[in-house]
C-alpha positions as CSV (number, residue, x, y, z in Angstrom):
1,M,18.7,211.0,90.4
2,P,19.4,208.2,92.9
3,G,18.0,204.8,91.8
4,G,16.5,201.7,93.5
5,F,14.0,203.5,95.7
6,A,11.9,201.5,98.2
7,V,8.3,202.2,99.2
8,G,8.4,204.2,102.5
9,E,11.8,205.7,102.0
10,I,12.2,209.4,102.9
11,V,13.7,211.5,100.2
12,R,14.2,215.2,99.3
13,V,12.3,216.6,96.3
14,P,12.0,220.1,94.6
15,L,8.7,221.9,95.3
16,Q,8.0,225.5,94.3
17,G,11.7,226.4,94.5
18,R,12.2,224.6,97.8
19,R,13.8,221.3,98.8
20,V,11.3,219.4,100.9
21,R,11.2,216.0,102.5
22,A,8.7,213.5,101.1
23,W,7.9,209.7,101.2
24,I,8.0,207.2,98.4
25,V,4.4,205.8,98.7
26,A,4.3,203.7,95.5
27,D,6.6,202.5,92.7
28,D,6.1,201.2,89.2
29,V,3.6,204.0,88.6
30,T,2.7,205.4,85.2
31,P,2.4,209.2,85.6
32,D,-0.3,211.3,84.0
33,T,2.2,214.2,83.6
34,A,4.3,214.5,80.5
35,P,7.8,213.1,81.0
36,E,9.5,216.5,80.3
37,Q,7.6,218.0,83.2
38,L,8.7,215.5,85.8
39,R,11.4,216.5,88.3
40,D,14.1,214.3,89.6
41,V,14.3,213.2,93.3
42,L,17.2,215.1,94.7
43,Q,18.5,212.7,97.3
44,R,17.8,210.0,99.7
45,V,17.3,211.2,103.3
46,S,16.4,208.3,105.5
47,A,14.7,204.9,105.9
48,G,11.0,205.3,106.4
49,P,8.0,203.1,107.3
50,P,7.9,199.7,105.6
51,P,5.4,199.2,102.7
52,D,2.7,197.5,104.9
53,V,2.8,200.5,107.3
54,V,2.5,202.9,104.4
55,D,-0.6,201.1,103.2
56,L,-1.9,201.2,106.8
57,C,-1.4,205.0,106.9
58,R,-3.3,205.3,103.7
59,W,-6.2,203.3,105.2
60,A,-6.1,205.5,108.4
61,A,-6.2,208.7,106.3
62,W,-9.4,207.4,104.7
63,R,-10.8,206.1,108.1
64,W,-10.3,209.4,109.8
65,A,-10.9,211.7,106.9
66,G,-7.5,213.5,106.8
67,S,-4.2,213.8,105.1
68,V,-1.8,210.8,105.1
69,V,1.2,213.1,105.8
70,P,0.7,213.3,109.6
71,L,0.3,209.6,109.8
72,L,3.5,208.9,107.7
73,R,5.3,211.4,110.0
74,A,4.1,209.5,113.1
75,A,5.3,206.2,111.5
76,S,8.8,207.6,110.6
77,P,11.9,208.1,112.6
78,P,12.5,211.8,113.6
79,N,16.2,211.6,112.7
80,V,18.0,210.1,109.8
81,V,18.2,206.3,109.9
82,R,20.2,204.2,107.5
83,A,18.2,202.4,104.9
84,A,19.5,198.9,105.5
85,P,17.9,197.3,108.6
86,D,19.8,195.1,111.0
87,E,19.6,191.4,110.3
88,Q,16.3,190.1,111.6
89,E,16.5,188.6,115.1
90,T,15.1,185.2,115.9
91,G,13.8,183.9,119.1
92,I,11.3,181.4,120.5
93,Y,9.8,181.9,123.9
94,P,7.6,179.5,125.9
95,P,3.9,180.4,125.6
96,G,2.6,182.3,128.5
97,E,0.1,181.0,131.0
98,P,-3.1,182.8,131.8
99,P,-2.9,184.7,135.2
100,P,-4.4,182.8,138.2
101,A,-7.3,185.3,138.4
102,L,-8.4,184.5,134.9
103,A,-9.4,180.9,134.0
104,P,-11.2,181.0,130.7
105,E,-13.9,178.3,130.6
106,D,-15.5,179.0,127.2
107,D,-14.6,177.2,124.0
108,R,-13.0,180.2,122.1
109,E,-9.7,179.5,120.5
110,L,-7.7,182.2,122.3
111,A,-4.3,181.7,120.7
112,G,-4.9,183.7,117.6
113,A,-8.2,185.4,118.6
114,Q,-9.4,188.9,119.1
115,I,-10.5,189.1,122.7
116,V,-11.6,191.7,125.3
117,V,-10.5,191.2,128.9
118,E,-12.4,193.0,131.7
119,W,-9.6,193.5,134.3
120,P,-10.2,195.3,137.6
121,P,-8.4,198.7,138.1
122,L,-6.4,197.7,141.2
123,T,-5.3,194.2,140.0
124,P,-1.8,194.1,138.5
125,R,-1.8,193.4,134.7
126,R,1.8,192.1,134.3
127,D,0.9,188.4,134.1
128,L,-2.0,189.2,131.8
129,V,0.2,191.1,129.3
130,A,2.9,188.4,129.4
131,W,0.3,185.7,128.6
132,R,-1.0,187.4,125.5
133,L,2.5,188.0,123.9
134,A,3.4,185.9,120.9
135,S,6.0,183.2,121.5
136,E,7.6,183.9,118.1
137,G,7.8,187.1,116.1
138,S,7.0,190.5,117.4
139,S,4.3,191.9,119.7
140,L,3.0,195.4,120.3
141,V,1.9,196.6,123.7
142,V,0.0,199.9,123.5
143,V,-0.5,201.8,126.7
144,P,-1.9,205.3,127.3
145,D,0.7,206.6,129.8
146,R,4.4,206.7,130.3
147,R,4.4,205.3,133.8
148,T,2.5,202.1,132.8
149,A,4.8,201.7,129.8
150,A,7.9,201.8,132.0
151,E,6.4,199.2,134.4
152,I,5.4,196.8,131.7
153,A,8.7,197.2,129.9
154,A,10.7,196.5,133.1
155,D,8.6,193.4,133.9
156,L,9.0,191.9,130.3
157,E,12.7,192.5,130.4
158,S,12.9,190.6,133.7
159,R,11.2,187.7,131.9
160,G,13.9,187.7,129.2
161,R,12.1,189.5,126.4
162,Q,13.7,191.8,124.0
163,V,11.8,195.1,124.8
164,I,11.8,198.3,122.8
165,V,10.1,201.4,124.3
166,M,8.7,203.8,121.7
167,R,6.8,206.9,122.9
168,S,6.2,210.3,121.3
169,D,7.6,212.1,124.4
170,Q,11.1,210.6,123.9
171,S,13.8,212.7,122.4
172,D,14.3,212.5,118.7
173,A,17.5,210.5,119.1
174,E,15.8,208.0,121.5
175,R,12.8,207.5,119.3
176,S,14.9,207.1,116.1
177,R,17.0,204.5,117.8
178,A,13.9,202.6,119.0
179,W,12.4,202.8,115.5
180,S,15.6,201.4,114.0
181,D,15.8,198.6,116.5
182,A,12.2,197.6,116.0
183,R,13.0,196.8,112.3
184,A,15.0,193.8,113.3
185,G,11.8,192.0,114.6
186,A,11.5,189.3,117.3
187,C,10.8,192.0,119.9
188,V,8.1,193.5,122.1
189,V,7.5,197.2,121.3
190,V,5.9,199.0,124.3
191,G,4.6,202.5,124.0
192,G,1.8,205.0,123.4
193,R,-0.4,205.2,120.3
194,I,2.7,205.6,117.9
195,A,3.7,202.0,118.9
196,A,0.8,200.9,116.8
197,L,2.8,202.1,113.8
198,A,6.1,200.5,114.8
199,P,8.0,199.0,111.8
200,V,8.2,195.4,113.0
201,P,8.3,193.0,110.1
202,D,6.9,189.9,111.9
203,L,3.9,191.1,113.9
204,Q,2.1,188.3,115.7
205,S,0.3,189.8,118.7
206,V,-1.1,193.2,119.9
207,V,-2.1,194.1,123.4
208,V,-3.9,197.4,124.1
209,L,-4.2,198.4,127.8
210,D,-7.1,200.7,128.8
211,E,-8.5,200.6,125.3
212,G,-11.0,203.3,126.0
213,D,-8.5,205.9,127.3
214,E,-8.7,209.1,125.4
215,A,-4.9,209.3,125.4
216,L,-4.9,206.6,122.8
217,R,-6.6,209.1,120.4
218,E,-4.6,211.7,118.5
219,E,-5.8,215.2,119.3
220,R,-4.6,216.8,116.0
221,A,-6.2,216.1,112.6
222,P,-6.6,213.4,111.5
223,A,-7.8,212.3,115.0
224,W,-6.9,208.6,114.6
225,G,-7.3,206.0,117.4
226,A,-4.9,203.3,118.3
227,R,-7.6,200.7,119.0
228,E,-9.1,200.7,115.5
229,L,-5.7,201.1,113.9
230,V,-4.3,197.9,115.5
231,F,-7.4,196.0,114.6
232,E,-6.8,196.8,111.0
233,R,-3.1,196.1,111.2
234,A,-3.7,192.8,113.0
235,R,-6.3,191.8,110.4
236,R,-3.7,192.3,107.6
237,S,-1.0,190.5,109.5
238,D,-3.2,187.7,110.9
239,A,-2.1,188.7,114.4
240,S,-4.0,188.3,117.6
241,V,-5.5,191.4,119.4
242,T,-6.2,191.6,123.1
243,L,-8.0,194.7,124.5
244,V,-7.8,195.1,128.3
245,S,-9.8,197.5,130.3
246,P,-11.6,197.7,133.7
247,T,-14.6,199.0,131.8
248,P,-14.6,197.7,128.2
249,T,-16.2,200.1,125.8
250,V,-19.3,199.5,123.8
251,D,-17.1,199.8,120.7
252,A,-14.7,197.0,121.8
253,V,-17.5,194.6,122.8
254,A,-19.4,195.2,119.6
255,A,-16.3,194.5,117.6
256,V,-15.1,191.4,119.5
257,G,-17.8,190.0,121.7
258,P,-18.4,189.5,125.4
259,P,-15.3,190.1,127.5
260,L,-13.4,187.5,129.5
261,S,-13.2,188.4,133.2
262,P,-12.0,187.0,136.5
263,S,-14.4,185.5,139.0
264,R,-16.8,187.8,140.8
265,V,-14.8,187.5,144.0
266,E,-11.5,188.5,142.2
267,T,-13.2,191.3,140.3
268,R,-14.8,192.8,143.4
269,A,-11.5,192.7,145.2
270,G,-9.9,194.7,142.4
271,W,-12.2,197.6,142.8
272,P,-11.9,200.2,145.6
273,R,-14.6,201.3,148.1
274,I,-16.9,203.6,146.3
275,E,-18.9,205.8,148.7
276,V,-21.9,207.6,147.3
277,V,-22.9,210.7,149.2
278,D,-26.6,211.4,148.5
279,R,-27.1,215.2,148.5
280,R,-30.8,215.3,147.6
281,D,-31.8,216.2,151.1
282,D,-29.1,218.8,151.8
283,P,-30.6,222.1,153.0
284,P,-30.2,225.2,150.7
285,G,-26.9,226.9,151.0
286,R,-25.1,223.7,152.3
287,G,-22.1,224.4,150.1
288,W,-19.8,222.0,148.3
289,F,-18.4,220.1,151.2
290,S,-20.7,217.5,152.8
291,D,-20.1,216.2,156.3
292,A,-18.8,212.9,154.9
293,L,-16.3,214.7,152.6
294,T,-15.2,217.1,155.3
295,E,-14.6,214.2,157.7
296,A,-12.6,212.2,155.0
297,L,-10.4,215.2,154.1
298,R,-9.6,216.0,157.8
299,A,-8.4,212.5,158.2
300,V,-5.8,212.9,155.5
301,A,-2.4,212.2,157.0
302,P,0.7,212.9,154.9
303,P,2.5,211.4,153.0
304,A,-0.9,210.2,151.8
305,I,-2.8,212.9,150.0
306,G,-6.4,213.8,149.4
307,V,-7.8,214.7,145.9
308,C,-10.9,216.6,145.0
309,V,-12.2,216.8,141.5
310,L,-14.5,219.5,139.9
311,N,-14.4,220.0,136.2
312,R,-14.6,223.8,136.3
313,K,-11.6,225.9,135.7
314,G,-10.8,229.3,137.2
315,R,-12.5,230.9,140.3
316,A,-16.0,230.9,139.0
317,A,-18.0,230.5,135.8
318,L,-21.5,231.8,134.7
319,L,-21.2,235.1,136.5
320,D,-24.1,237.6,136.7
321,C,-23.8,241.3,137.3
322,L,-25.3,242.1,140.7
323,T,-26.5,245.5,139.4
324,C,-28.2,244.6,136.2
325,S,-28.3,240.7,136.3
326,T,-26.7,240.5,132.8
327,P,-24.5,237.4,132.3
328,A,-20.8,238.1,132.0
329,N,-19.8,237.4,128.4
330,C,-16.8,237.9,126.2
331,E,-16.8,241.1,124.2
332,R,-14.9,239.3,121.4
333,C,-16.6,235.9,120.8
334,G,-19.7,236.0,123.1
335,A,-18.8,233.0,125.2
336,A,-19.4,233.0,129.0
337,V,-16.3,234.3,130.8
338,V,-14.8,232.8,134.0
339,E,-13.4,234.5,137.0
340,G,-9.6,234.4,137.2
341,D,-7.2,235.6,139.8
342,D,-6.7,238.9,138.0
343,G,-10.0,239.5,136.3
344,L,-12.4,237.9,133.8
345,E,-11.0,235.4,131.3
346,C,-12.6,233.9,128.2
347,P,-11.9,230.1,128.0
348,Q,-12.7,230.1,124.2
349,C,-10.5,232.9,122.8
350,G,-8.3,233.8,125.7
351,T,-9.5,237.5,125.9
352,A,-9.0,239.0,129.4
353,R,-10.5,242.1,131.0
354,P,-11.0,243.6,134.4
355,R,-14.1,242.7,136.6
356,V,-16.4,245.1,134.8
357,C,-19.9,244.5,133.4
358,L,-20.2,245.3,129.7
359,E,-23.8,246.4,130.1
360,C,-23.7,248.7,133.1
361,S,-20.0,248.9,134.1
362,G,-20.8,247.3,137.4
363,T,-17.9,245.7,139.3
364,R,-19.7,243.2,141.5
365,F,-20.8,239.8,140.2
366,R,-22.8,236.8,141.5
367,R,-21.0,233.5,141.2
368,R,-23.5,230.9,139.7
369,R,-20.9,228.1,139.2
370,V,-17.8,228.2,141.4
371,G,-14.5,227.0,140.0
372,V,-11.6,225.2,141.5
373,R,-9.5,228.2,142.4
374,R,-12.4,229.7,144.5
375,L,-13.0,226.3,146.2
376,R,-9.3,226.1,147.0
377,D,-9.7,229.1,149.2
378,E,-12.7,227.6,150.9
379,L,-11.0,224.3,151.4
380,A,-7.9,225.9,152.8
381,A,-10.1,227.6,155.4
382,L,-11.8,224.3,156.2
383,L,-8.5,222.4,156.6
384,P,-6.0,224.8,158.4
385,R,-3.6,221.9,159.2
386,L,-3.2,220.9,155.6
387,E,-1.7,222.6,152.5
388,V,-4.3,222.9,149.7
389,Q,-3.2,223.2,146.1
390,D,-5.3,223.8,143.0
391,V,-4.5,221.9,139.7
392,E,-5.7,222.6,136.2
393,G,-4.6,221.5,132.8
394,S,-2.3,224.5,132.5
395,T,-0.7,224.0,135.9
396,T,3.1,223.7,135.7
397,A,4.1,223.9,139.4
398,A,5.2,220.8,141.2
399,L,2.4,219.1,143.2
400,E,3.4,219.6,146.9
401,G,0.0,220.0,148.6
402,D,-1.5,217.6,151.1
403,V,-4.9,218.1,149.4
404,L,-5.2,218.7,145.7
405,I,-8.3,220.2,144.2
406,G,-8.6,220.5,140.5
407,T,-10.3,219.7,137.2
408,E,-10.0,216.2,135.6
409,A,-6.3,217.0,135.0
410,V,-5.6,216.4,138.7
411,L,-6.3,212.7,138.2
412,H,-3.5,212.6,135.5
413,R,-1.0,214.8,137.3
414,A,-1.4,213.3,140.8
415,G,-0.9,209.7,139.5
416,A,2.5,210.7,138.0
417,A,3.8,213.2,140.5
418,A,2.3,212.7,143.9
419,G,2.0,209.9,146.5
420,P,-0.9,207.5,147.0
421,A,-4.2,209.0,147.9
422,S,-6.3,208.1,150.9
423,V,-9.4,209.7,149.5
424,V,-10.4,210.8,146.0
425,A,-13.6,212.9,146.0
426,F,-15.8,214.1,143.2
427,L,-17.6,217.3,144.3
428,D,-20.3,217.3,141.7
429,F,-20.4,214.0,139.8
430,D,-23.8,214.9,138.3
431,Q,-22.2,217.2,135.7
432,E,-20.4,214.1,134.4
433,L,-23.4,211.9,134.4
434,L,-25.6,214.4,132.8
435,A,-23.1,215.8,130.2
436,A,-24.6,216.3,126.8
437,R,-22.3,213.7,125.2
438,Y,-23.3,210.3,123.9
439,R,-20.2,208.7,125.6
440,S,-20.9,210.5,128.9
441,G,-21.5,207.2,130.7
442,E,-18.3,205.6,129.6
443,Q,-16.3,208.8,130.3
444,A,-17.8,209.2,133.8
445,L,-17.0,205.6,134.7
446,W,-13.5,206.1,133.4
447,L,-13.0,209.0,135.8
448,L,-13.8,206.6,138.6
449,V,-11.2,204.1,137.3
450,R,-8.6,206.9,137.3
451,A,-9.6,207.8,140.8
452,A,-9.2,204.2,141.9
453,R,-5.7,204.0,140.5
454,L,-4.6,206.9,142.7
455,L,-5.2,204.7,145.7
456,S,-2.4,202.5,146.9
457,A,-4.7,199.5,147.5
458,R,-8.4,198.8,148.0
459,A,-8.1,198.7,151.8
460,A,-6.0,201.9,152.0
461,G,-8.3,204.4,150.5
462,R,-11.7,205.2,149.1
463,V,-13.4,207.1,146.3
464,L,-16.2,209.4,147.5
465,V,-18.8,210.6,145.0
466,Q,-21.2,213.5,145.8
467,T,-24.4,213.3,143.7
468,R,-28.1,213.8,143.6
469,M,-28.5,210.6,141.4
470,P,-27.3,207.8,143.7
471,G,-29.1,205.1,141.7
472,H,-27.5,206.0,138.4
473,E,-26.2,202.9,136.5
474,V,-22.7,204.2,136.4
475,L,-22.5,204.6,140.1
476,T,-24.0,201.2,140.6
477,A,-21.5,199.6,138.3
478,A,-18.5,201.2,140.1
479,R,-19.9,200.4,143.6
480,D,-20.5,196.7,142.6
481,G,-17.4,196.4,140.5
482,D,-19.4,195.2,137.6
483,P,-19.7,197.5,134.5
484,T,-21.8,195.1,132.5
485,A,-25.2,196.6,133.2
486,A,-24.1,200.1,132.5
487,R,-22.5,199.0,129.2
488,D,-25.6,197.1,128.1
489,L,-27.8,200.1,128.7
490,D,-25.3,202.3,126.8
491,H,-25.2,199.7,124.0
492,T,-29.0,199.7,123.7
493,R,-29.2,203.5,123.6
494,R,-26.5,203.9,120.9
495,E,-27.9,201.2,118.8
496,L,-31.4,202.8,118.8
497,L,-29.9,206.2,117.9
498,G,-27.4,205.0,115.4
499,F,-24.4,206.3,117.2
500,P,-20.9,204.7,116.9
501,P,-20.2,201.9,116.6
502,F,-23.7,201.2,115.2
503,G,-23.4,204.0,112.7
504,G,-21.0,206.5,111.3
505,M,-20.6,210.0,112.8
506,A,-18.3,212.9,112.2
507,E,-18.2,216.5,113.6
508,L,-17.4,219.4,111.4
509,R,-16.0,222.4,113.3
510,G,-14.4,225.7,112.4
511,A,-15.2,229.0,110.7
512,A,-18.9,229.6,110.1
513,D,-18.4,230.0,106.3
514,A,-16.2,226.9,106.1
515,V,-18.6,224.7,108.0
516,E,-21.6,225.9,105.9
517,L,-19.8,225.2,102.6
518,A,-18.7,221.7,103.9
519,C,-22.2,220.9,104.9
520,A,-23.5,221.9,101.4
521,A,-20.8,219.7,99.8
522,L,-21.9,216.7,101.8
523,A,-25.7,217.2,101.3
524,G,-27.2,214.3,99.5
525,R,-24.4,211.9,100.4
526,V,-25.0,211.6,104.2
527,T,-27.3,213.1,106.8
528,V,-26.2,216.5,107.9
529,L,-27.3,218.0,111.2
530,G,-26.5,221.7,111.3
531,P,-24.6,223.9,111.0
532,T,-25.1,225.5,114.4
533,A,-23.3,228.7,115.6
534,S,-20.8,228.2,118.3
535,P,-18.5,230.7,120.2
536,S,-15.6,229.7,117.9
537,G,-17.5,229.8,114.6
538,A,-19.9,226.9,113.8
539,H,-20.2,223.1,114.0
540,A,-22.3,220.4,112.5
541,L,-22.8,216.6,112.8
542,V,-22.7,214.2,109.9
543,K,-24.3,210.8,110.2
544,A,-24.4,207.7,108.0
545,P,-25.7,204.1,108.4
546,S,-22.1,202.8,108.9
547,T,-18.6,204.1,109.4
548,T,-17.6,202.7,106.0
549,E,-20.4,204.7,104.2
550,L,-19.4,207.8,106.2
551,C,-15.7,207.6,105.4
552,D,-16.4,206.9,101.7
553,A,-18.6,210.0,101.5
554,L,-16.0,212.2,103.3
555,H,-13.3,210.8,101.0
556,A,-15.3,211.5,97.8
557,T,-16.2,215.0,98.8
558,D,-14.1,218.0,97.7
559,F,-13.7,220.3,100.7
560,G,-11.4,222.7,98.8
561,A,-13.9,225.6,98.7
562,A,-14.7,225.1,102.4
563,R,-11.1,225.1,103.5
564,A,-10.5,228.2,101.4
565,A,-13.2,230.0,103.3
566,G,-11.6,229.4,106.7
567,R,-10.5,226.9,109.3
568,L,-12.3,223.5,109.0
569,R,-11.7,220.4,111.2
570,I,-13.3,217.0,110.5
571,E,-13.3,214.5,113.3
572,V,-14.7,211.0,112.7
573,D,-16.1,209.2,115.8
574,P,-15.8,212.4,118.0
575,L,-15.3,211.6,121.6
576,R,-16.9,214.8,123.1
577,V,-20.2,215.1,121.2
């Protein structure tokens, strides 16, 4: 057996007749198993996360109620990396100056503090990031998208910084090289959420851009978030944390305090024109395209593009049979089907069938909620001079249309693959404002931020919002360029209801039997709401007075019987509940 193992090292061990990769997570351990039953480690494989990151992964597994293995995998190089790191670099850089738009006047000690900065969506963030980097040691800059990471990395390199880019979408060779280089320290690691686990030995500063962006949250279990992870890592390393966002979340402000922000003049100049189209007085049958929207789209002149957003996939949802008025449901799981190009499709389980009613075999349906593919046809007829293209999350074709219409995915795709927009329009913003989710206000406001960033500049474009709730606090916040009032109202509601960050919450989702057994195992430890049947099985909510109490309860509960009964997913602090 090889000797002299280090915590975090990746090795190969025997397991049930196989040779599998594993991590050394502790040393100097007294085993409970008899010595003759222990098996030797077969070989060293690669360097792995340093001991402090291994401990951080253990904490994250507790915090998000999951296995530590996916976290260790995210913190490790994909390829083999030699165990001995390069000699640690040294370097001292002059401390950065706050950007001209931000002149802090309070008495907070900002050098080593945890601060939130409210930064307008159209104002460049390069000087702000450079200001918050440590002059000695290493800094992490966590960003939600590849394009921003590339821009920040290029700017910091031009300032003479040693920059390492680390993203999950890099090739295994690139990411392994970046991981190995980060071990030398005295660098700035720029990347997505995995940058929060970079193996730097001398962390002094962390900057998180767009701290509320859902891309900073892992989709697979355990669904860990970069914001909370860097808070814990910075606490252990005595490093500073800077959270930057056009609309700081309730979670960030509750953890840190009121945000710093530029002057009102600078802030307002950094928000685009938000035009609210009040549709309360529209006559029946007016359709989706108001006069204001039609005029704005007809004025689109390539290479600028127009973008329309409606979060409804397919050609139509909520279909009724014209013969018997029965809603069109999936014969397999019972969910409402949507109209596709070639028939009816179930968004839950993927089952497809021809346009036939299960009740009376009728073939004609009434469209109660039109989807983006149907609206693409209507928009193409309305704009004969322009090419109209629909975009959904599954769209793989290049974006070549003059006007793009799609779900929320169009805001992501257009920003990375298309030119600047002259108008971004939300066809039915009320479905975002009235969504049955406790974070709906934050998420709706964030859609407006994404729309703003598609514009080349404030004077060159506008965001147009069709609604029957023109006085909603989210629209007022975006129109005035001041999210404070909307955040304060959200803060009050969540505090009264005990929602995160003022209480612990988790969602259990999966097979009905598995969720029911999991709820029974948790009964008496925390408050359990459910289970409730869903198209894919069942789901339930679990609440506790604090996140710590919730995570302790989840960690102490044995879910073995529940997982044996079927699929079970546990998500702490769910975003879409």
